[in-house]
C-alpha positions in Angstrom: 0.0 -0.1 0.0 2.6 2.4 1.0 4.5 1.9 -2.5 1.2 2.3 -4.6 0.3 5.0 -2.5 3.7 7.0 -3.6 3.4 6.4 -7.0 -0.5 7.6 -7.0 0.7 10.8 -5.0 3.6 11.4 -7.3 0.6 10.9 -10.4 -1.2 13.5 -8.7 1.5 16.0 -7.9 2.7 15.9 -11.6 -0.8 16.2 -12.8 -2.5 18.6 -10.8 1.0 20.9 -10.2 2.8 20.2 -13.0 6.4 19.1 -12.3 9.3 21.1 -12.5 11.4 21.5 -15.5 15.1 21.6 -15.4 17.1 22.3 -18.5 20.7 20.6 -18.3 23.3 22.3 -19.9 26.7 20.5 -21.0 29.9 22.7 -20.4 32.5 22.3 -23.0 36.3 22.2 -22.7 36.2 26.2 -23.8 34.7 27.1 -20.9 31.4 27.9 -22.9 27.8 26.7 -22.3 26.8 24.0 -25.0 23.5 23.7 -26.0 20.7 22.1 -24.3 21.2 18.3 -24.3 18.0 17.1 -22.7 15.0 18.3 -20.6 14.4 16.1 -18.1 11.4 16.3 -15.5 11.6 16.0 -12.0 8.6 15.3 -9.4 8.9 15.7 -5.9 7.8 12.6 -3.5 5.5 12.9 -0.7 4.9 9.8 1.5 2.3 9.3 4.3 2.2 5.9 6.3 0.3 5.3 9.6 3.0 2.8 11.3 5.8 5.1 10.2 6.6 8.7 11.3 6.4 10.2 8.0 2.9 12.3 7.6 3.0 13.5 3.9 6.7 14.2 4.0 8.9 15.0 1.3 11.0 11.5 0.8 12.7 11.9 -2.6 12.6 13.8 -5.7 12.6 11.9 -8.8 13.8 12.6 -12.4 12.2 11.1 -15.5 14.6 10.1 -18.5 13.8 8.6 -21.7 12.9 4.9 -22.2 12.9 2.5 -24.9 11.2 -0.3 -25.9 10.0 -2.1 -22.6 10.0 -5.9 -22.2 6.4 -7.3 -22.3 6.6 -8.3 -18.3 7.6 -4.8 -17.5 4.7 -2.7 -15.9 4.5 0.7 -18.1 2.1 3.5 -17.9 2.0 5.9 -20.9 1.2 9.7 -20.7 0.1 10.9 -23.9 -0.7 14.8 -23.2 -2.0 15.4 -26.3 -5.0 13.1 -25.3 -7.3 14.2 -22.9 -10.4 13.0 -21.2 -12.5 14.1 -17.7 -11.7 17.7 -16.5 -10.4 18.1 -13.2 -13.4 20.3 -11.2 -11.8 20.7 -8.1 -10.6 19.7 -4.7 -12.5 20.0 -1.4 -13.3 19.2 2.5 -16.1 17.2 4.2 -17.8 19.7 6.1 -19.6 17.2 8.5 -20.7 16.9 11.9 -17.5 15.5 13.3 -15.6 18.3 12.1 -18.2 21.1 12.6 -18.5 19.9 16.5 -14.4 20.0 16.5 -14.2 23.0 15.0 -16.1 24.7 17.4 -14.1 23.4 20.1 -11.1 25.4 19.0 -10.3 28.9 20.1 -11.3 31.7 17.7 -7.6 32.1 16.6 -7.5 28.4 15.7 -10.5 28.5 14.1 -9.5 31.7 11.7 -5.7 29.8 11.3 -8.1 26.4 10.0 -10.4 28.6 7.7 -7.4 30.7 6.2 -5.2 27.3 5.6 -8.1 25.5 4.0 -10.1 28.0 2.0 -8.5 31.2 1.5 -6.9 31.2 -2.2 -3.8 33.7 -1.4 -2.9 32.4 1.8 -4.5 28.6 1.8 -4.9 25.6 -0.1 -8.0 27.2 -1.7 -10.1 24.5 -2.0 -13.2 24.6 -3.8 -15.2 22.1 -3.3 -17.1 21.0 0.2 -19.2 17.8 1.0 -22.0 17.6 3.8 -24.2 14.4 5.0 -28.2 14.1 4.8 -29.0 12.2 8.1 -26.4 11.3 10.5 -23.7 9.5 9.3 -21.1 7.2 10.9 -19.3 9.9 12.3 -22.1 12.0 13.8 -22.3 12.1 17.7 -25.9 11.2 17.1 -28.5 9.3 15.0 -30.9 11.5 13.5 -33.4 12.1 10.4 -35.2 15.6 9.6 -38.4 14.3 10.0 -40.9 12.1 12.5 -41.5 8.7 11.8 -43.7 7.8 9.3 -44.0 11.6 8.2 -44.0 10.3 4.1 -45.7 13.9 3.5 -42.4 15.5 5.2 -44.5 17.8 7.0 -42.4 17.5 9.9 -39.2 18.3 7.9 -36.6 20.5 9.8 -33.0 21.0 9.8 -32.4 22.4 13.4 -29.9 19.7 14.0 -28.0 21.4 11.5 -27.8 25.0 12.7 -26.3 24.1 15.7 -22.7 23.5 14.3 -22.5 22.5 10.6 -24.5 25.1 8.9 -22.6 27.9 10.8 -19.4 26.0 9.7 -20.4 25.9 6.0 -21.0 29.3 6.4 -17.8 30.3 7.4 -15.9 28.4 5.0 -17.6 29.9 2.4 -16.8 33.3 3.4 -13.2 32.5 3.9 -13.0 30.8 0.4 -14.4 34.7 -0.9 -17.9 33.6 -0.9 -18.2 30.6 -3.3 -17.6 27.0 -2.8 -19.8 24.1 -4.4 -21.6 22.3 -1.9 -23.0 18.7 -2.7 -24.6 16.4 -0.4 -25.0 12.8 0.1 -27.1 10.4 2.6 -25.9 7.8 4.4 -29.0 6.2 5.1 -32.7 7.0 4.7 -35.4 7.1 7.8 -35.9 3.6 9.7 -39.3 3.5 8.6 -38.4 4.0 4.4 -36.0 0.8 4.7 -36.7 -3.0 4.3 -34.2 -3.9 7.6 -36.3 -1.3 9.7 -32.4 0.3 10.7 -30.6 2.8 9.4 -27.8 0.7 10.3 -26.3 -2.7 8.7 -27.1 -1.5 4.8 -30.6 -2.6 3.9 -32.6 -1.1 1.0 -35.1 1.8 0.4 -38.6 0.1 0.2 -40.0 1.2 -3.4 -42.9 2.7 -2.1 -40.7 5.5 -0.5 -38.9 6.0 -3.7 -41.1 9.7 -3.8 -40.7 10.5 -0.2 -37.3 10.2 -0.3 -36.9 12.1 -3.5 -39.0 15.1 -1.9 -36.4 14.5 0.6 -33.4 15.9 -1.2 -35.7 18.5 -2.8 -36.5 19.7 0.7 -33.1 19.6 2.2 -31.8 21.8 -0.9 -34.2 24.1 -0.2 -33.9 24.6 3.6 -30.3 24.8 3.0 -30.9 28.0 0.5 -33.1 29.5 3.0 -30.2 29.3 5.2 -28.0 31.1 2.6 -25.8 27.9 1.3 -26.7 27.0 -2.1 -26.1 23.1 -3.1 -24.4 22.7 -6.3 -25.3 18.8 -6.4 -26.2 15.4 -4.5 -25.4 12.1 -5.2 -27.9 9.3 -4.2 -26.2 7.5 -2.0 -22.9 7.4 -0.1 -21.4 3.7 -0.8 -24.3 2.0 -2.2 -22.6 -1.5 -2.3 -21.2 -1.2 1.5 -23.3 -3.0 3.8 -21.7 -1.2 7.1 -22.2 -1.5 10.9 -23.0 2.4 10.8 -25.4 4.4 8.5 -25.6 2.4 5.4 -28.0 2.0 2.6 -27.5 -0.5 -0.5 -28.5 -0.5 -4.1 -27.5 -1.8 -7.3 -26.9 0.4 -10.5 -30.1 -0.3 -11.7 -31.9 0.4 -8.6 -30.3 3.6 -8.5 -31.0 4.4 -12.4 -34.8 3.2 -11.2 -34.9 5.8 -8.3 -33.2 8.9 -10.4 -35.4 8.2 -13.7 -38.8 7.5 -11.8 
């Protein structure tokens, strides 16, 4: 895993930030600089590992050079900069219950330091995206939904739970980013009464008779957040739809997600 992560980080660093080009110049016997012989590309390698002291630590600098025809058994990655596919939209952070509650345990000075480091485009990383949770998830301090049991019409829908920590945290982050962050939200589980296992935990599936109520649930969430001055850029139908977890989770096949979205 360590080696894989190093390679992945190397690829990401080169792809996102560009690699340093260093012109190598050969000096002739006459003392004059000759023409450029080759133009290698170097990349900095950062390593992180839970069983060592490395925490995103600069551990190496690699210089790439030309390679001839590889042998059949060699693993080779070919990068063709003239061929492009998906565009890179941005990097962000999860502004969810756990991080929000922890944030407000910090001093005001540390809170500002955190916001600047993550969202300020000049003095910090300059994140452009944020994610939050719909209903509780595995790092919430309590289990909750936004409606009372059995309320299929969603008349009791209320996001007061989020107004204590999460919504203020999101607003402060948006302000630190200069007034704009792309927020997307994901649910870990529908309410108990919408699921075939009568449990927000341990997987289970959304009952088809509650497709409409659950779809309106997303809409209510988006509108309530907008009322609080937080635009929702997008949502996903389900976090980790194939994972049966001991915490909040809900199972979907690809076809079930398609049917829910379509119908």
